VOGU-3710 file (C-alpha; in Angstrom, 3 decimals, decimal comma):
1> mtayqrgars> 86,237/121,863/59,326  88,281/124,997/59,035  92,049/125,130/58,166  92,715/126,118/61,794  90,753/123,076/63,060  92,621/120,780/60,696  95,930/122,236/61,846  95,085/121,940/65,553  94,062/118,347/65,174  97,303/117,535/63,360
11> risvatssar> 99,480/118,507/66,377  98,064/116,778/69,421  99,007/115,452/72,833  97,037/112,292/73,658  96,867/109,783/76,488  96,797/106,122/75,630  95,058/103,363/77,550  96,254/100,232/79,286  95,970/96,999/77,341  92,595/95,957/78,795
21> gsglgneiip> 91,417/99,369/79,821  91,490/100,327/83,423  89,256/102,338/85,736  89,396/106,088/86,232  91,910/105,925/89,133  94,499/104,396/86,850  93,765/106,178/83,599  93,699/109,752/84,906  97,469/109,885/85,346  98,332/109,459/81,641
31> yaksyigare> 95,647/112,073/80,847  97,346/114,472/83,271  100,617/113,785/81,428  98,893/114,532/78,144  97,610/117,818/79,498  101,087/118,789/80,687  102,569/117,748/77,332  100,052/119,908/75,445  100,734/122,847/77,728  104,480/122,702/77,510
41> lgltlakprw> 104,803/121,906/73,784  101,997/124,134/72,539  99,905/121,194/71,235  96,196/120,536/71,135  94,975/118,421/74,044  93,131/115,498/72,528  90,561/113,416/74,399  92,291/110,384/75,844  92,177/107,096/74,039  90,838/105,414/77,195
51> ctnryrlgsh> 87,568/107,274/76,691  86,423/104,350/74,539  87,717/101,506/76,668  85,450/98,837/78,267  84,362/101,331/80,952  83,356/104,021/78,452  84,780/106,601/80,849  84,314/109,438/78,293  80,506/109,362/78,687  80,863/110,242/82,390
61> fgwdsgrlfl> 82,628/113,455/81,402  79,901/114,311/78,886  82,088/113,632/75,854  80,226/112,413/72,750  81,063/108,801/72,129  80,716/109,015/68,298  83,120/111,989/68,189  85,528/110,126/70,516  85,787/107,168/68,151  86,437/109,478/65,135
71> dnawsyrlpq> 89,061/111,487/67,044  90,774/108,384/68,380  90,890/106,905/64,867  92,347/110,189/63,531  95,010/110,290/66,220  96,409/106,878/65,091  96,869/108,216/61,537  99,379/110,838/62,733  103,100/110,110/63,188  103,492/108,852/66,772
81> vhiteelfrg> 106,034/110,065/69,316  105,830/108,005/72,513  106,974/109,309/75,878  108,084/106,136/77,671  109,111/105,570/81,267  112,700/104,999/80,116  112,779/108,372/78,415  111,236/110,097/81,407  113,614/108,481/83,953  116,576/109,350/81,660
91> tgetdygkai> 115,922/113,104/82,126  116,587/112,866/85,843  113,505/115,032/86,503  110,563/114,169/88,788  108,266/116,828/87,325  106,686/115,669/84,104  106,541/119,167/82,597  110,280/119,751/83,154  111,010/116,235/81,725  108,992/117,052/78,591
101> lvlaeqmgvd> 111,046/120,225/77,969  114,269/118,300/78,412  113,099/115,580/76,049  112,002/118,145/73,447  115,654/119,256/73,258  117,155/115,725/73,414  114,879/114,063/70,856  115,391/116,549/68,119  111,712/116,313/67,084  110,052/119,280/65,297
111> frrrlavvhe> 106,877/119,661/67,363  105,508/122,140/64,842  104,832/119,359/62,307  102,002/116,810/62,094  102,327/114,388/64,979  100,727/112,851/68,008  102,720/112,948/71,250  101,473/109,858/73,201  101,607/109,612/76,965  101,123/106,445/78,960
121> gmwggylavy> 101,331/104,603/82,295  101,092/105,457/85,974  104,903/105,663/86,332  106,044/108,828/87,954  102,812/108,865/90,028  101,053/111,948/91,242  104,266/113,734/92,113  105,123/113,877/88,415  101,818/115,411/87,445  101,252/117,696/90,402
131> sarnylrqlv> 101,070/120,715/88,045  98,011/119,226/86,442  96,102/119,031/89,767  93,977/122,205/89,213  93,049/121,082/85,693  91,990/117,654/86,872  89,892/119,154/89,700  88,162/121,415/87,202  87,607/118,454/84,900  86,040/116,336/87,673
141> lgaplvaerl> 83,964/119,028/89,296  82,664/120,230/85,887  81,499/116,825/84,768  77,758/116,105/84,272  75,752/115,304/87,497  78,689/116,312/89,773  77,551/119,745/90,887  74,026/118,529/91,476  75,292/115,564/93,418  77,485/117,741/95,697
151> ddlcipsdde> 74,569/120,116/96,218  72,201/117,325/97,148  74,701/116,023/99,744  75,605/119,505/100,944  79,334/119,049/100,193  81,174/121,052/101,294  79,115/122,004/104,337  79,097/125,296/106,148  77,621/123,722/109,272  79,316/120,330/109,899
161> vvvavhvrlg> 82,428/118,359/109,142  81,927/115,797/106,409  83,897/112,556/106,469  83,876/110,435/103,302  84,688/106,711/103,473  85,673/104,763/100,325  84,864/101,039/100,709  86,061/99,119/97,639  84,454/95,630/97,460  83,446/94,402/94,076
171> dfsslpvsrg> 86,504/93,520/92,059  89,159/93,183/94,755  90,953/90,049/95,924  89,508/88,330/98,978  93,018/87,691/100,212  93,811/89,477/103,506  95,557/92,832/103,337  99,376/92,430/103,604  102,140/95,001/103,644  102,946/96,341/100,200
181> awnrlvplsw> 100,017/94,550/98,517  97,383/96,368/96,481  93,793/95,627/95,450  92,927/93,772/98,619  89,715/94,093/100,632  90,214/96,283/103,707  88,212/94,752/106,575  85,001/96,608/107,417  86,173/96,464/111,049  89,046/98,773/110,154
191> yrdaivalgd> 86,675/101,316/108,582  84,380/101,032/111,634  87,208/101,646/114,073  88,427/104,660/112,023  84,963/106,221/111,976  84,535/105,656/115,702  87,952/107,239/116,384  87,024/110,273/114,273  83,767/110,502/116,116  85,626/110,647/119,412
201> ilagrpwrcl> 87,633/113,628/118,156  84,446/115,353/116,963  82,333/114,494/120,019  79,847/117,248/120,734  80,365/118,882/117,352  78,333/118,601/114,171  79,661/116,002/111,731  78,439/113,228/109,423  80,014/110,378/107,485  79,189/109,369/103,921
211> vvsdgpreal> 80,147/105,925/102,613  80,968/105,587/98,865  81,125/101,967/97,758  80,750/99,720/94,753  79,197/97,042/97,030  75,526/96,549/97,956  74,113/98,444/100,897  73,561/95,290/102,915  77,297/94,461/102,745  77,953/97,738/104,587
221> tpllwlpnvd> 75,572/97,056/107,534  78,320/97,054/110,192  79,093/100,670/109,259  75,446/101,723/109,095  74,925/100,783/112,732  77,172/103,685/113,676  75,656/107,100/114,353  75,928/109,855/111,652  76,770/107,291/108,900  74,938/106,858/105,623
231> vvssvspvad> 75,669/105,304/102,191  75,869/107,484/99,091  74,134/105,976/96,051  76,304/106,122/92,986  75,312/108,171/89,932  78,657/107,924/88,109  82,323/107,147/88,911  83,222/110,798/88,396  80,530/111,942/90,823  81,766/109,388/93,369
241> lavlassdvl> 85,280/110,711/92,948  84,017/114,272/93,473  82,273/113,316/96,735  85,461/111,752/98,073  87,672/114,627/96,918  85,343/117,364/98,237  84,824/116,096/101,795  86,828/117,351/104,769  88,426/113,979/105,655  88,724/110,895/103,477
251> vssvssfsmt> 89,022/107,348/104,900  90,700/105,507/102,011  90,563/102,076/100,512  93,808/100,604/99,240  93,096/101,574/95,650  94,142/103,989/92,907  90,654/105,469/93,091  91,194/106,568/96,667  94,697/107,811/95,703  93,154/110,041/93,025
261> asflsgrpyi> 90,560/111,404/95,434  93,302/112,084/97,987  95,458/113,827/95,401  92,581/116,074/94,269  91,242/116,878/97,700  94,155/118,782/99,275  92,725/117,672/102,655  93,743/114,927/105,197  93,161/111,310/104,371  93,473/108,184/106,491
271> whepqltqrg> 95,301/105,170/105,056  95,200/101,490/106,141  98,404/101,146/108,155  98,649/97,364/107,891  99,211/97,809/104,116  102,281/99,989/104,620  105,834/98,625/104,587  108,599/99,762/106,909  111,452/101,565/105,116  113,953/102,724/107,720
281> salsfwgnel> 111,935/104,861/110,120  109,299/105,602/107,414  106,252/103,776/106,126  105,577/103,348/102,435  102,656/101,860/100,467  105,188/100,647/97,876  106,337/97,187/98,932  108,982/95,481/96,796  108,394/98,171/94,195  110,283/100,634/96,375
291> aeqgpessts> 113,488/98,593/96,088  112,940/98,395/92,366  112,690/102,179/92,182  116,263/102,436/93,493  117,864/104,704/96,104  117,625/107,805/93,981  113,847/107,681/93,541  111,851/110,505/95,174  110,263/108,023/97,560  113,558/106,580/98,677
301> rnassllpah> 115,151/110,011/99,156  112,157/111,280/101,082  112,063/108,195/103,325  115,631/108,912/104,444  114,905/112,542/105,203  111,671/112,238/107,196  111,825/113,270/110,846  109,560/111,727/113,562  107,788/115,067/113,999  106,823/115,282/110,314
311> vgrgipyrpg> 103,060/114,820/109,768  101,509/115,183/106,343  97,993/114,794/104,882  98,291/111,043/104,636  97,542/109,570/108,106  98,356/105,859/108,692  95,806/104,374/111,032  95,928/101,106/112,998  92,917/100,425/115,296  93,728/101,215/118,890
321> spfpkaferw> 96,530/103,634/118,013  96,015/107,472/118,367  95,876/109,821/115,545  98,686/112,406/115,341  98,025/115,488/117,493  98,426/117,762/114,479  95,657/115,889/112,678  93,358/116,019/115,732  93,909/119,795/115,996  93,135/120,250/112,285
331> vtsqsllrgr> 89,871/118,293/112,517  88,793/120,107/115,708  89,573/123,526/114,154  87,399/122,679/111,125  84,458/122,005/113,380  85,012/125,221/115,365  85,082/127,370/112,198  81,839/126,005/110,803  78,480/127,685/111,172  76,810/129,994/108,607
341> qrdlvlygvv> 75,689/132,499/111,216  79,318/133,105/112,152  80,354/133,670/108,543  81,053/137,401/107,894  80,462/137,125/104,177  77,076/135,511/104,602  75,615/137,406/107,566  77,747/140,556/107,739  78,764/140,246/111,375  81,734/138,631/113,232
351> npp> 83,229/138,829/116,670  86,134/141,242/117,068  89,680/139,829/117,392
//
């Protein structure tokens, strides 16, 4: 190892793991914080400590497991500076990068010396790590098997609208979905109704629906009876995430995995409306947690400023209720713009304006 390499490994930004080790949807937020910390403080971005948790997530990104164990062991030998939720909230910032710069001044730590700046937790959510979105997309799309998987499934497609449906089954509670509750099984009937409603919007236009699930194919039979629907076999959690994030519309489960896919996609996603809690005139997927966040949280402030006409990427859906007109226009326009033979770059001709 060169002197430069030794120096780089002595000033690192690293993401820690939850106590038991969680799945990719939970652990990717502290890694995004670690990336932002490295960028803002001029540190080396270390592989996250959750790479070696019970899910062995590092292997799905093509990271060598032996090297991960050595690097993780080395990171614990450095002096530790932990960025906690209390420190983050105390800055008054919602952006993690801005908060890091404030803390760098407040803490009086010399970040040029040997140290490991440790980032943790899902607090702050995706709003806090929005500036890491491009990096995370690059990380996911560049992982082993991902490009080949997307090519096999023709995602994105030049000829048809692709709808992805995330059905989480295996490790979720069998209790019925209730407002503000997480990790509950969304009824297959809700997914079926959402797919049918999307099919009505796209009637007469080319489209298909791909189901990504941790459950067996036979458990998804009610969805497979529908036209244009098929199940995607899983090759890795990262490839599954890429399929969800690269499709035109995502029908979400009530899970952090779907949240991650929605965050990375930049496209509309449909959420289970019966899980959302009324907050004034707004709906929030935070139940009692919203009250705990306080009136000055970004969620609380935004809930009070929403107007009835405001429509965003996240579309709450209850069977029998219509989709917002803005969403219907978006989906329809996507179908109208598809078609390789109408693509100027591909075929060199286009209709005049």
